[in-house]
N, CA, C and O of each residue as an XYZ file, in Angstrom:
832
protein
N      12.897     23.062     54.970
C      13.085     23.528     53.599
C      13.843     22.497     52.759
O      13.483     22.198     51.620
N      14.909     21.966     53.370
C      15.709     20.959     52.673
C      14.857     19.728     52.380
O      14.938     19.138     51.302
N      14.036     19.354     53.368
C      13.177     18.182     53.203
C      12.194     18.392     52.051
O      11.945     17.478     51.265
N      11.639     19.602     51.957
C      10.701     19.899     50.876
C      11.387     19.778     49.512
O      10.821     19.241     48.561
N      12.608     20.287     49.441
C      13.349     20.199     48.174
C      13.617     18.752     47.804
O      13.482     18.364     46.643
N      13.999     17.953     48.794
C      14.260     16.540     48.543
C      12.998     15.820     48.086
O      13.039     14.991     47.177
N      11.871     16.147     48.728
C      10.604     15.533     48.346
C      10.218     15.931     46.923
O       9.671     15.125     46.170
N      10.510     17.187     46.561
C      10.212     17.660     45.206
C      11.033     16.926     44.173
O      10.524     16.514     43.131
N      12.320     16.766     44.475
C      13.210     16.038     43.566
C      12.761     14.591     43.427
O      12.760     14.027     42.333
N      12.382     14.002     44.552
C      11.918     12.607     44.542
C      10.659     12.455     43.685
O      10.523     11.499     42.921
N       9.743     13.417     43.827
C       8.492     13.371     43.059
C       8.773     13.488     41.563
O       8.191     12.763     40.756
N       9.674     14.409     41.199
C      10.032     14.585     39.785
C      10.673     13.325     39.236
O      10.392     12.917     38.109
N      11.541     12.705     40.037
C      12.198     11.466     39.620
C      11.175     10.371     39.364
O      11.276      9.631     38.386
N      10.178     10.273     40.259
C       9.133      9.268     40.081
C       8.342      9.508     38.806
O       7.992      8.559     38.104
N       8.059     10.774     38.500
C       7.300     11.108     37.294
C       8.092     10.739     36.045
O       7.550     10.169     35.099
N       9.393     11.074     36.054
C      10.250     10.758     34.908
C      10.350      9.252     34.708
O      10.272      8.756     33.584
N      10.522      8.530     35.814
C      10.624      7.068     35.728
C       9.313      6.459     35.231
O       9.322      5.526     34.428
N       8.191      6.990     35.710
C       6.888      6.482     35.283
C       6.681      6.723     33.794
O       6.138      5.874     33.087
N       7.122      7.899     33.322
C       6.981      8.209     31.896
C       7.837      7.274     31.057
O       7.414      6.821     29.993
N       9.038      6.988     31.537
C       9.927      6.089     30.818
C       9.345      4.693     30.744
O       9.395      4.041     29.702
N       8.785      4.233     31.871
C       8.184      2.902     31.897
C       6.977      2.824     30.975
O       6.711      1.786     30.368
N       6.247      3.937     30.875
C       5.047      3.953     30.043
C       5.391      3.803     28.573
O       4.610      3.235     27.810
N       6.571      4.313     28.155
C       6.961      4.241     26.747
C       7.825      3.020     26.446
O       8.020      2.681     25.279
N       8.342      2.359     27.467
C       9.196      1.189     27.252
C       8.391      0.069     26.600
O       7.323     -0.304     27.085
N       8.908     -0.456     25.510
C       8.254     -1.564     24.838
C       7.134     -1.153     23.902
O       6.536     -2.001     23.239
N       6.844      0.142     23.840
C       5.796      0.658     22.947
C       6.468      1.387     21.787
O       7.206      2.345     22.020
N       6.235      0.961     20.544
C       6.922      1.599     19.420
C       6.651      3.106     19.343
O       5.516      3.562     19.479
N       7.705      3.840     19.126
C       7.609      5.282     18.878
C       8.169      5.499     17.476
O       9.383      5.472     17.277
N       7.275      5.716     16.496
C       7.736      5.765     15.101
C       8.748      6.882     14.855
O       9.524      6.817     13.902
N       8.743      7.902     15.709
C       9.730      8.967     15.533
C      11.137      8.492     15.887
O      12.127      9.132     15.532
N      11.215      7.356     16.594
C      12.511      6.775     16.956
C      12.835      5.536     16.105
O      13.869      4.895     16.297
N      11.939      5.209     15.164
C      12.132      4.043     14.300
C      12.683      4.481     12.949
O      12.687      5.670     12.630
N      13.145      3.522     12.160
C      13.683      3.864     10.840
C      13.375      2.759      9.841
O      13.185      1.599     10.207
N      13.331      3.148      8.566
C      13.147      2.211      7.458
C      14.070      2.639      6.331
O      13.952      3.750      5.814
N      14.991      1.759      5.948
C      15.986      2.110      4.939
C      16.168      0.981      3.937
O      15.812     -0.167      4.203
N      16.715      1.316      2.805
C      17.084      0.318      1.807
C      18.456      0.673      1.264
O      18.828      1.846      1.225
N      19.210     -0.336      0.844
C      20.590     -0.106      0.433
C      20.751      0.393     -0.981
O      21.821      0.890     -1.333
N      19.715      0.277     -1.815
C      19.878      0.669     -3.215
C      19.742      2.179     -3.372
O      19.182      2.857     -2.510
N      20.261      2.694     -4.484
C      20.126      4.107     -4.800
C      19.209      4.255     -6.002
O      19.172      3.378     -6.866
N      18.479      5.336     -6.067
C      17.544      5.542     -7.156
C      16.250      4.788     -6.928
O      16.046      4.162     -5.887
N      15.374      4.860     -7.931
C      14.058      4.250     -7.834
C      14.101      2.814     -8.340
O      14.765      2.527     -9.336
N      13.396      1.910     -7.661
C      13.340      0.506     -8.066
C      11.892      0.055     -8.136
O      11.018      0.627     -7.484
N      11.645     -0.983     -8.939
C      10.298     -1.523     -9.098
C      10.306     -3.001     -8.721
O      11.179     -3.759     -9.144
N       9.326     -3.395     -7.923
C       9.193     -4.785     -7.498
C       7.981     -5.414     -8.177
O       6.894     -4.835     -8.178
N       8.172     -6.605     -8.756
C       7.111     -7.332     -9.445
C       6.372     -8.218     -8.446
O       6.981     -9.072     -7.802
N       5.045     -8.012     -8.316
C       4.225     -8.756     -7.363
C       3.177     -9.613     -8.068
O       2.723     -9.276     -9.162
N       2.797    -10.716     -7.440
C       1.666    -11.537     -7.871
C       0.828    -11.810     -6.628
O       1.390    -12.059     -5.561
N      -0.510    -11.770     -6.733
C      -1.341    -11.945     -5.536
C      -1.071    -13.232     -4.748
O      -1.230    -13.243     -3.528
N      -0.667    -14.312     -5.420
C      -0.422    -15.568     -4.703
C       0.991    -15.663     -4.121
O       1.364    -16.699     -3.571
N       1.772    -14.598     -4.238
C       3.112    -14.579     -3.662
C       4.194    -15.103     -4.577
O       5.330    -15.283     -4.140
N       3.871    -15.355     -5.845
C       4.866    -15.882     -6.782
C       5.613    -14.796     -7.556
O       6.151    -15.044     -8.635
N       5.638    -13.608     -6.996
C       6.402    -12.531     -7.619
C       7.863    -12.589     -7.217
O       8.349    -13.614     -6.739
N       8.555    -11.485     -7.413
C       9.983    -11.417     -7.087
C      10.195    -11.005     -5.637
O       9.386    -10.276     -5.064
N      11.289    -11.476     -5.049
C      11.632    -10.960     -3.733
C      12.362     -9.637     -3.906
O      12.729     -9.267     -5.021
N      12.570     -8.935     -2.822
C      13.126     -7.589     -2.886
C      14.558     -7.556     -3.404
O      15.022     -6.517     -3.873
N      15.258     -8.677     -3.325
C      16.620     -8.717     -3.844
C      16.642     -8.771     -5.361
O      17.698     -8.630     -5.977
N      15.470     -8.977     -5.969
C      15.371     -9.071     -7.427
C      14.513     -7.948     -7.998
O      13.855     -8.126     -9.024
N      14.518     -6.797     -7.340
C      13.825     -5.632     -7.884
C      14.609     -5.112     -9.089
O      15.740     -5.532     -9.334
N      14.005     -4.208     -9.828
C      14.641     -3.679    -11.033
C      14.749     -2.162    -10.925
O      13.773     -1.468    -10.639
N      15.966     -1.664    -11.163
C      16.199     -0.228    -11.182
C      16.557      0.231    -12.582
O      16.450     -0.539    -13.537
N      16.980      1.473    -12.711
C      17.306      2.033    -14.012
C      18.453      1.282    -14.684
O      18.503      1.190    -15.910
N      19.366      0.750    -13.889
C      20.518      0.060    -14.462
C      20.402     -1.451    -14.462
O      21.374     -2.151    -14.748
N      19.215     -1.962    -14.143
C      19.030     -3.414    -14.087
C      18.617     -3.863    -12.704
O      17.975     -3.113    -11.969
N      18.984     -5.092    -12.340
C      18.586     -5.654    -11.061
C      19.229     -4.959     -9.875
O      20.405     -4.595     -9.920
N      18.460     -4.776     -8.818
C      18.967     -4.165     -7.583
C      18.401     -4.914     -6.381
O      17.348     -5.546     -6.468
N      19.102     -4.837     -5.283
C      18.621     -5.383     -4.015
C      17.890     -4.260     -3.286
O      18.517     -3.336     -2.769
N      16.564     -4.345     -3.246
C      15.750     -3.295     -2.631
C      15.239     -3.706     -1.250
O      14.233     -3.174     -0.780
N      15.917     -4.638     -0.604
C      15.522     -5.070      0.740
C      15.316     -3.864      1.657
O      16.155     -2.965      1.713
N      14.201     -3.855      2.368
C      13.910     -2.786      3.324
C      14.258     -3.286      4.724
O      13.786     -4.340      5.149
N      15.077     -2.531      5.428
C      15.434     -2.870      6.805
C      14.740     -1.898      7.748
O      14.849     -0.681      7.599
N      14.029     -2.451      8.714
C      13.265     -1.643      9.666
C      13.825     -1.840     11.063
O      14.065     -2.972     11.484
N      14.036     -0.748     11.781
C      14.461     -0.790     13.179
C      13.325     -0.243     14.031
O      12.897      0.898     13.858
N      12.840     -1.074     14.958
C      11.719     -0.682     15.821
C      12.247     -0.343     17.211
O      12.794     -1.199     17.905
N      12.076      0.908     17.603
C      12.496      1.374     18.923
C      11.301      1.927     19.687
O      10.299      2.333     19.099
N      11.429      1.932     21.010
C      10.416      2.584     21.830
C      10.834      4.028     22.094
O      11.791      4.519     21.495
N      10.125      4.700     22.983
C      10.393      6.106     23.222
C      11.591      6.397     24.076
O      11.929      7.564     24.271
N      12.260      5.370     24.602
C      13.383      5.596     25.525
C      14.574      6.324     24.887
O      15.050      7.262     25.527
N      15.117      6.000     23.687
C      14.720      4.885     22.817
C      15.546      3.631     23.099
O      16.731      3.702     23.422
N      14.888      2.490     22.968
C      15.539      1.192     23.103
C      14.887      0.245     22.109
O      13.692      0.357     21.835
N      15.672     -0.694     21.562
C      15.101     -1.619     20.586
C      14.035     -2.515     21.207
O      14.140     -2.912     22.367
N      13.015     -2.827     20.425
C      11.946     -3.716     20.878
C      12.123     -5.071     20.205
O      11.947     -5.200     18.994
N      12.470     -6.075     20.996
C      12.645     -7.427     20.468
C      11.295     -8.135     20.356
O      10.372     -7.873     21.127
N      11.204     -9.033     19.384
C      10.019     -9.877     19.196
C       8.751     -9.074     18.914
O       7.645     -9.525     19.212
N       8.913     -7.893     18.344
C       7.712     -7.147     17.961
C       7.089     -7.873     16.777
O       7.792     -8.180     15.815
N       5.774     -8.159     16.821
C       5.165     -9.045     15.824
C       5.205     -8.494     14.400
O       4.882     -7.331     14.154
N       5.604     -9.348     13.482
C       5.710     -8.949     12.075
C       4.358     -8.536     11.506
O       4.289     -7.726     10.581
N       3.267     -9.103     12.067
C       1.932     -8.771     11.564
C       1.605     -7.291     11.724
O       0.752     -6.761     11.012
N       2.283     -6.622     12.659
C       2.014     -5.211     12.930
C       3.000     -4.284     12.235
O       3.055     -3.089     12.528
N       3.784     -4.847     11.305
C       4.724     -4.043     10.521
C       4.438     -4.324      9.048
O       4.621     -5.452      8.590
N       3.998     -3.332      8.316
C       3.674     -3.578      6.912
C       4.016     -2.362      6.050
O       4.334     -1.287      6.558
N       3.941     -2.564      4.729
C       4.262     -1.484      3.797
C       3.063     -1.172      2.915
O       2.201     -2.020      2.684
N       3.029      0.068      2.425
C       2.020      0.524      1.484
C       2.694      1.470      0.492
O       3.730      2.061      0.794
N       2.101      1.606     -0.685
C       2.576      2.634     -1.608
C       1.915      3.950     -1.212
O       0.793      3.967     -0.706
N       2.623      5.043     -1.449
C       2.116      6.353     -1.038
C       0.759      6.645     -1.667
O      -0.122      7.207     -1.017
N       0.591      6.261     -2.942
C      -0.659      6.551     -3.641
C      -1.709      5.461     -3.497
O      -2.806      5.593     -4.038
N      -1.398      4.390     -2.780
C      -2.344      3.300     -2.592
C      -2.504      2.401     -3.798
O      -3.386      1.543     -3.817
N      -1.667      2.583     -4.806
C      -1.790      1.805     -6.034
C      -1.392      0.350     -5.896
O      -1.937     -0.508     -6.590
N      -0.451      0.059     -5.013
C      -0.110     -1.329     -4.706
C      -1.159     -1.847     -3.734
O      -1.301     -1.326     -2.628
N      -1.899     -2.882     -4.153
C      -3.006     -3.395     -3.336
C      -2.608     -4.766     -2.794
O      -2.558     -5.746     -3.537
N      -2.330     -4.824     -1.510
C      -1.888     -6.078     -0.895
C      -3.068     -6.948     -0.507
O      -4.129     -6.444     -0.141
N      -2.879     -8.254     -0.589
C      -3.840     -9.194     -0.022
C      -3.814     -9.032      1.499
O      -2.895     -8.414      2.035
N      -4.794     -9.571      2.189
C      -4.809     -9.492      3.649
C      -3.534    -10.119      4.219
O      -3.280    -11.307      4.021
N      -2.743     -9.322      4.919
C      -1.477     -9.799      5.475
C      -0.395    -10.003      4.432
O       0.639    -10.604      4.725
N      -0.613     -9.514      3.219
C       0.320     -9.795      2.124
C       1.497     -8.867      2.008
O       2.364     -9.083      1.161
N       1.560     -7.826      2.839
C       2.691     -6.898      2.752
C       3.342     -6.678      4.113
O       3.867     -5.601      4.393
N       3.303     -7.714      4.958
C       3.914     -7.609      6.281
C       5.405     -7.946      6.215
O       5.888     -8.497      5.226
N       6.121     -7.604      7.286
C       7.556     -7.896      7.373
C       7.793     -9.404      7.355
O       6.884    -10.193      7.613
N       9.027     -9.788      7.046
C       9.358    -11.212      6.927
C       9.276    -11.956      8.253
O       8.909    -13.131      8.291
N       9.618    -11.270      9.341
C       9.668    -11.928     10.650
C       9.520    -10.880     11.743
O       9.659     -9.683     11.493
N       9.239    -11.337     12.943
C       9.218    -10.431     14.086
C      10.629     -9.906     14.338
O      11.609    -10.500     13.889
N      10.725     -8.802     15.052
C      12.027     -8.163     15.246
C      12.971     -9.028     16.078
O      12.542     -9.796     16.939
N      14.257     -8.884     15.800
C      15.269     -9.619     16.557
C      15.633     -8.852     17.827
O      14.955     -7.892     18.194
N      16.697     -9.274     18.488
C      17.087     -8.662     19.761
C      17.455     -7.188     19.615
O      17.410     -6.436     20.588
N      17.819     -6.777     18.404
C      18.186     -5.378     18.151
C      17.014     -4.575     17.595
O      17.177     -3.428     17.179
N      15.826     -5.190     17.592
C      14.650     -4.496     17.090
C      14.585     -4.416     15.577
O      13.888     -3.566     15.022
N      15.319     -5.312     14.904
C      15.437     -5.234     13.441
C      14.627     -6.325     12.754
O      14.609     -7.472     13.200
N      13.964     -5.962     11.676
C      13.329     -6.918     10.772
C      13.509     -6.406      9.349
O      14.011     -5.302      9.139
N      13.095     -7.216      8.367
C      13.294     -6.841      6.971
C      12.073     -7.168      6.120
O      11.216     -7.968      6.495
N      12.029     -6.526      4.976
C      11.128     -6.900      3.889
C      12.009     -7.403      2.761
O      12.672     -6.621      2.079
N      12.011     -8.718      2.572
C      12.825     -9.323      1.530
C      12.024    -10.363      0.745
O      12.244    -10.525     -0.456
N      11.113    -11.058      1.390
C      10.310    -12.077      0.731
C       9.306    -11.448     -0.232
O       8.938    -10.285     -0.063
N       8.856    -12.199     -1.241
C       7.844    -11.667     -2.170
C       6.567    -11.262     -1.433
O       6.188    -11.875     -0.435
N       5.923    -10.233     -1.938
C       4.646     -9.804     -1.387
C       3.502    -10.587     -2.029
O       3.660    -11.169     -3.102
N       2.378    -10.594     -1.376
C       1.136    -11.085     -1.971
C       0.314     -9.836     -2.280
O      -0.394     -9.309     -1.422
N       0.424     -9.376     -3.526
C      -0.175     -8.088     -3.854
C      -0.393     -7.953     -5.345
O       0.200     -8.670     -6.151
N      -1.258     -7.018     -5.689
C      -1.503     -6.665     -7.081
C      -1.489     -5.164     -7.231
O      -0.993     -4.445     -6.364
N      -2.043     -4.688     -8.350
C      -2.047     -3.255     -8.601
C      -0.686     -2.752     -9.032
O       0.246     -3.534     -9.219
N      -0.576     -1.448     -9.188
C       0.697     -0.871     -9.631
C       0.877      0.527     -9.052
O      -0.097      1.209     -8.733
N       2.107      0.935     -8.923
C       2.396      2.250     -8.358
C       3.788      2.717     -8.758
O       4.749      1.948     -8.733
N       3.878      3.974     -9.123
C       5.172      4.617     -9.362
C       5.502      5.595     -8.236
O       6.412      6.416     -8.352
N       4.745      5.490     -7.146
C       5.024      6.310     -5.973
C       5.994      5.580     -5.051
O       6.265      4.394     -5.238
N       6.511      6.285     -4.065
C       7.386      5.681     -3.070
C       6.586      4.774     -2.137
O       5.360      4.690     -2.211
N       7.323      4.101     -1.259
C       6.757      3.172     -0.277
C       6.888      3.746      1.125
O       7.884      4.392      1.451
N       5.877      3.506      1.950
C       5.952      3.882      3.361
C       5.863      2.625      4.208
O       5.229      1.645      3.818
N       6.502      2.662      5.368
C       6.448      1.568      6.338
C       5.569      2.011      7.498
O       5.715      3.119      8.014
N       4.652      1.133      7.903
C       3.779      1.432      9.037
C       4.000      0.425     10.156
O       4.146     -0.774      9.919
N       4.021      0.936     11.370
C       4.149      0.102     12.560
C       2.901      0.316     13.399
O       2.664      1.400     13.932
N       2.117     -0.736     13.502
C       0.841     -0.648     14.214
C      -0.022      0.496     13.683
O      -0.723      1.166     14.443
N       0.039      0.706     12.375
C      -0.787      1.722     11.733
C      -0.198      3.107     11.704
O      -0.787      4.012     11.112
N       0.958      3.304     12.330
C       1.611      4.612     12.358
C       2.810      4.619     11.409
O       3.624      3.696     11.420
N       2.910      5.658     10.597
C       3.936      5.702      9.566
C       5.306      6.090     10.108
O       5.454      7.072     10.836
N       6.300      5.294      9.735
C       7.684      5.640     10.038
C       8.062      6.843      9.169
O       7.745      6.849      7.979
N       8.722      7.848      9.718
C       9.052      9.041      8.930
C       9.840      8.699      7.666
O      10.684      7.803      7.664
N       9.548      9.428      6.603
C      10.263      9.247      5.351
C       9.627      8.182      4.470
O       8.672      7.512      4.861
N      10.179      8.046      3.277
C       9.691      7.048      2.329
C      10.868      6.274      1.749
O      12.023      6.682      1.876
N      10.557      5.159      1.115
C      11.555      4.327      0.450
C      11.232      4.331     -1.047
O      10.073      4.176     -1.431
N      12.243      4.507     -1.886
C      12.032      4.673     -3.326
C      11.808      3.337     -4.030
O      12.657      2.864     -4.786
N      10.647      2.739     -3.763
C      10.274      1.468     -4.394
C       8.847      1.587     -4.908
O       7.944      1.987     -4.173
N       8.647      1.229     -6.203
C       7.324      1.152     -6.800
C       6.981     -0.299     -7.100
O       7.775     -1.195     -6.813
N       5.812     -0.539     -7.673
C       5.335     -1.913     -7.838
C       4.578     -2.082     -9.150
O       3.920     -1.156     -9.623
N       4.682     -3.282     -9.734
C       3.794     -3.670    -10.816
C       3.366     -5.111    -10.612
O       3.925     -5.823     -9.778
N       2.365     -5.539    -11.385
C       1.785     -6.860    -11.174
C       0.903     -7.212    -12.357
O       0.315     -6.320    -12.969
N       0.794     -8.502    -12.697
C      -0.171     -8.892    -13.730
C      -1.613     -8.676    -13.275
O      -2.525     -8.670    -14.102
N      -1.828     -8.501    -11.985
C      -3.136     -8.100    -11.470
C      -3.247     -6.591    -11.664
O      -3.162     -5.824    -10.705
N      -3.436     -6.175    -12.911
C      -3.358     -4.765    -13.273
C      -4.378     -3.897    -12.547
O      -4.094     -2.749    -12.205
N      -5.568     -4.451    -12.313
C      -6.610     -3.633    -11.689
C      -6.640     -3.745    -10.169
O      -7.494     -3.140     -9.520
N      -5.716     -4.513     -9.596
C      -5.634     -4.610     -8.138
C      -6.824     -5.276     -7.497
O      -7.172     -4.960     -6.359
N      -7.462     -6.203     -8.211
C      -8.658     -6.875     -7.689
C      -8.332     -8.034     -6.763
O      -9.219     -8.564     -6.093
N      -7.056     -8.433     -6.721
C      -6.667     -9.585     -5.912
C      -6.619    -10.870     -6.697
O      -6.390    -11.939     -6.131
N      -6.838    -10.778     -8.018
C      -6.789    -11.962     -8.879
C      -6.375    -11.547    -10.285
O      -6.710    -10.456    -10.748
N      -5.647    -12.429    -10.956
C      -5.256    -12.187    -12.343
C      -6.257    -12.918    -13.226
O      -6.309    -14.148    -13.229
N      -7.051    -12.156    -13.977
C      -8.140    -12.756    -14.741
C      -8.323    -12.051    -16.081
O      -7.455    -11.292    -16.513
N      -9.453    -12.302    -16.735
C      -9.695    -11.753    -18.071
C      -9.751    -10.231    -18.086
O      -9.427     -9.608    -19.097
N     -10.152     -9.638    -16.990
C     -10.151     -8.175    -16.921
C      -8.740     -7.632    -17.106
O      -8.534     -6.637    -17.801
N      -7.773     -8.295    -16.481
C      -6.379     -7.868    -16.615
C      -5.864     -8.120    -18.027
O      -5.094     -7.320    -18.560
N      -6.284     -9.222    -18.633
C      -5.877     -9.519    -20.006
C      -6.381     -8.422    -20.947
O      -5.654     -7.985    -21.839
N      -7.610     -7.983    -20.751
C      -8.170     -6.930    -21.586
C      -7.422     -5.613    -21.413
O      -7.156     -4.910    -22.388
N      -7.084     -5.283    -20.168
C      -6.318     -4.058    -19.907
C      -4.945     -4.134    -20.562
O      -4.477     -3.177    -21.179
N      -4.309     -5.296    -20.416
C      -2.988     -5.482    -21.021
C      -3.079     -5.367    -22.546
O      -2.236     -4.722    -23.169
N      -4.083     -5.979    -23.137
C      -4.233     -5.943    -24.591
C      -4.376     -4.505    -25.086
O      -3.810     -4.133    -26.113
N      -5.138     -3.705    -24.344
C      -5.302     -2.305    -24.719
C      -3.993     -1.546    -24.665
O      -3.709     -0.732    -25.544
N      -3.187     -1.804    -23.634
C      -1.890     -1.129    -23.501
C      -0.900     -1.636    -24.549
O      -0.085     -0.876    -25.073
N      -0.986     -2.931    -24.843
C      -0.058     -3.554    -25.791
C      -0.276     -3.031    -27.217
O       0.674     -2.874    -27.983
N      -1.522     -2.770    -27.552
C      -1.844     -2.355    -28.916
C      -1.761     -0.845    -29.121
O      -2.067     -0.352    -30.206
N      -1.357     -0.118    -28.103
C      -1.150      1.330    -28.249
C       0.280      1.672    -27.842
O       0.495      2.329    -26.823
N       1.267      1.226    -28.639
C       2.672      1.405    -28.270
C       3.113      2.864    -28.186
O       4.115      3.173    -27.542
N       2.376      3.750    -28.827
C       2.758      5.165    -28.772
C       2.551      5.748    -27.375
O       3.164      6.752    -27.012
N       1.674      5.101    -26.593
C       1.412      5.551    -25.225
C       1.974      4.528    -24.249
O       1.489      3.398    -24.175
N       2.994      4.927    -23.503
C       3.610      3.995    -22.549
C       2.755      3.858    -21.305
O       2.437      4.848    -20.646
N       2.384      2.630    -20.988
C       1.586      2.346    -19.793
C       2.406      1.480    -18.838
O       2.577      0.281    -19.059
N       2.900      2.096    -17.793
C       3.753      1.388    -16.833
C       3.071      0.148    -16.268
O       3.734     -0.863    -16.033
N       1.782      0.205    -16.049
C       1.095     -0.908    -15.397
C       1.269     -2.223    -16.153
O       1.254     -3.291    -15.540
N       1.433     -2.162    -17.470
C       1.584     -3.377    -18.276
C       3.035     -3.696    -18.607
O       3.317     -4.693    -19.271
N       3.952     -2.857    -18.151
C       5.381     -3.106    -18.383
C       5.877     -4.042    -17.283
O       6.658     -3.645    -16.419
N       5.419     -5.264    -17.330
C       5.696     -6.218    -16.251
C       7.168     -6.581    -16.172
O       7.698     -6.814    -15.086
N       7.824     -6.630    -17.315
C       9.261     -6.916    -17.357
C      10.072     -5.682    -16.983
O      11.268     -5.780    -16.710
N       9.437     -4.548    -16.971
C       9.979     -3.235    -16.620
C      11.271     -2.902    -17.367
O      12.370     -2.892    -16.813
N      11.071     -2.630    -18.660
C      12.178     -2.157    -19.491
C      11.767     -0.928    -20.286
O      12.346     -0.632    -21.331
N      10.763     -0.213    -19.784
C      10.292      1.044    -20.363
C       9.555      0.866    -21.682
O       9.417      1.823    -22.444
N       9.080     -0.340    -21.963
C       8.276     -0.585    -23.155
C       7.355     -1.780    -22.906
O       7.754     -2.763    -22.282
N       6.136     -1.686    -23.395
C       5.199     -2.801    -23.293
C       5.300     -3.603    -24.579
O       4.899     -3.137    -25.645
N       5.844     -4.821    -24.471
C       6.068     -5.632    -25.668
C       5.949     -7.118    -25.321
O       5.408     -7.480    -24.276
N       6.453     -7.957    -26.197
C       6.306     -9.398    -26.019
C       7.027     -9.927    -24.778
O       6.698    -11.012    -24.298
N       7.994     -9.191    -24.254
C       8.695     -9.656    -23.053
C       7.785     -9.622    -21.826
O       8.054    -10.302    -20.835
N       6.724     -8.844    -21.885
C       5.796     -8.756    -20.758
C       4.731     -9.848    -20.794
O       4.177    -10.226    -19.761
N       4.454    -10.345    -21.992
C       3.360    -11.306    -22.171
C       3.544    -12.604    -21.385
O       2.575    -13.073    -20.786
N       4.736    -13.210    -21.355
C       4.883    -14.459    -20.585
C       4.591    -14.295    -19.096
O       4.058    -15.207    -18.464
N       4.933    -13.149    -18.537
C       4.665    -12.917    -17.121
C       3.161    -12.876    -16.867
O       2.679    -13.426    -15.877
N       2.427    -12.227    -17.758
C       0.978    -12.213    -17.620
C       0.392    -13.604    -17.788
O      -0.425    -14.038    -16.976
N       0.805    -14.308    -18.841
C       0.258    -15.633    -19.134
C       0.512    -16.608    -18.000
O      -0.360    -17.407    -17.658
N       1.715    -16.547    -17.409
C       2.077    -17.486    -16.336
C       1.269    -17.261    -15.059
O       1.197    -18.142    -14.202
N       0.661    -16.078    -14.935
C      -0.032    -15.741    -13.680
C      -1.545    -15.777    -13.797
O      -2.238    -15.493    -12.820
N      -2.080    -16.119    -14.968
C      -3.532    -16.195    -15.115
C      -4.104    -17.168    -14.071
O      -3.649    -18.306    -13.954
N      -5.082    -16.712    -13.337
C      -5.696    -17.538    -12.302
C      -5.097    -17.334    -10.919
O      -5.682    -17.769     -9.928
N      -3.944    -16.681    -10.832
C      -3.329    -16.427     -9.526
C      -4.211    -15.477     -8.718
O      -4.711    -14.487     -9.253
N      -4.402    -15.773     -7.433
C      -5.271    -14.955     -6.599
C      -4.749    -14.921     -5.168
O      -3.899    -15.723     -4.778
N      -5.271    -13.987     -4.407
C      -4.903    -13.897     -2.990
C      -5.275    -15.213     -2.290
O      -6.301    -15.815     -2.607
N      -4.457    -15.648     -1.357
C      -4.748    -16.897     -0.619
C      -6.097    -16.837      0.088
O      -6.491    -17.798      0.749
């Protein structure tokens, strides 16, 4: 009887250990996190060729804010996963309005020894969004959202700043009674001459 009990305990231990080994090194998004240090909603200016602002130069209600996103990648144990490839960690807007170039919204680097990486470098993206941001790890969403929206001179999210965007901007510019966030590139709650230089400087910019 004692032997049977010992064998049962041994079998259970083997199953638990096997389960732990199976999850070791494999991201478990329920054990991962994505946070930013700023409070309130912020907007990041993007250009498809990557010449937009980095996350430390986002704009909030009170002016410039550091909207750097810090991601911690853990497995199911949970334990941090070092050297997890940055290509498999990316961001999207909740409404899909921010349109990234291929590989244009990935993390800055692979995770460090503590399983940490960041989004701080400029994105290669167009389109616009006033929705929050989600972080995905290998296609699976980390719980929660980050309060960051996006704008770009690539107003239509085609991956290039061209005459189509100029026409859209002109329409928004000439109807001041109707506020159009997509053309508020300077992001000061009004579409005016302060937005025009940003558009002009990016004509011809496209995804790599």
